[in-house]
C-alpha positions in Angstrom: 0.1 13.9 7.8 -2.4 11.7 7.8 -3.2 8.0 9.2 -2.6 4.6 7.2 -3.8 1.3 8.0 -4.1 -2.3 6.7 -7.2 -4.2 5.7 -7.9 -7.3 7.5 -6.7 -8.8 4.0 -3.6 -6.9 3.6 -3.0 -7.7 7.1 -3.5 -11.5 6.7 -0.9 -11.4 3.8 1.3 -9.1 5.6 1.8 -12.1 8.2 2.9 -14.6 5.5 5.5 -12.2 4.3 9.2 -12.7 4.6 10.7 -10.0 7.6 12.5 -8.1 4.4 9.2 -7.9 2.7 7.6 -6.7 5.6 9.6 -3.8 6.1 9.6 -2.7 2.8 5.3 -2.6 3.2 6.1 -0.9 6.6 8.1 1.7 5.0 5.3 2.3 2.2 2.7 2.8 4.9 4.9 5.4 6.6 5.3 7.1 3.2 1.3 6.9 2.9 1.0 8.8 6.5 3.8 11.6 4.8 1.8 12.2 1.0 -1.0 10.3 0.2 0.1 9.9 -3.7 3.4 8.1 -4.1 5.5 8.9 -6.9 5.1 6.4 -9.6 1.7 4.9 -7.8 -1.0 4.4 -10.5 -4.4 5.3 -10.4 -6.9 2.2 -10.7 -10.7 2.7 -11.6 -12.8 2.9 -8.4 -16.4 3.9 -7.8 -16.2 5.4 -4.0 -16.8 9.4 -4.2 -14.3 11.7 -2.1 -11.1 8.6 -2.3 -8.6 7.4 -5.2 -7.8 4.1 -5.7 -3.7 3.5 -6.4 -1.4 0.4 -7.1 2.2 0.9 -5.9 4.7 -1.0 -7.1 8.0 -2.9 -5.2 10.4 -4.5 -7.1 12.3 -7.5 -5.7 15.4 -5.4 -5.1 13.3 -2.9 -2.4 12.1 -5.6 -0.9 14.9 -8.1 -0.4 13.1 -11.1 -1.9 9.8 -10.9 -4.6 7.9 -8.0 -6.4 4.9 -6.5 -4.1 2.3 -4.3 -5.4 0.4 -2.6 -2.7 -3.1 -1.8 -3.4 -4.2 1.5 -1.3 -7.5 4.0 -1.1 -7.0 7.4 -0.1 -10.2 9.0 1.2 -9.5 12.8 1.1 -12.5 13.5 3.6 -11.0 11.5 6.2 -7.7 12.0 5.5 -6.0 8.5 6.0 -5.6 5.7 3.7 -6.4 2.0 3.7 -3.8 -0.4 2.6 -6.2 -2.6 0.9 -4.4 -5.7 -0.5 -0.7 -6.7 -0.8 -0.3 -9.0 -4.0 2.5 -10.7 -4.0 5.0 -11.5 -7.5 7.7 -13.8 -8.1 
C-alpha cells in the first residue's frame, strides 16, 4: 500500500466539483493507494527520475456529471502518488 495525495492545484479544483464528481475523484485516490498504475491509465511524457506520470479518464457515467481527467505522478522511491491536476471536460 502506498500513499496518494492531491497537489494544491488539484485541491483547488476538487472544491469546485459537484459532490458526485468529488466522490469519483476520492474513489480514484483510494485506488491509487492500492495500485500505482490504474488499468486504462495512459503514461505521459515525464522528465522525472524515478517517477512516472499518467492520465486517467473518468467518463460522465462514472462521475454522475462531467467527464474528468486525473493526471497523477507516482514516485517509486517514495512509494507515493501525487494527483497533479483534475481536468474537467464537458
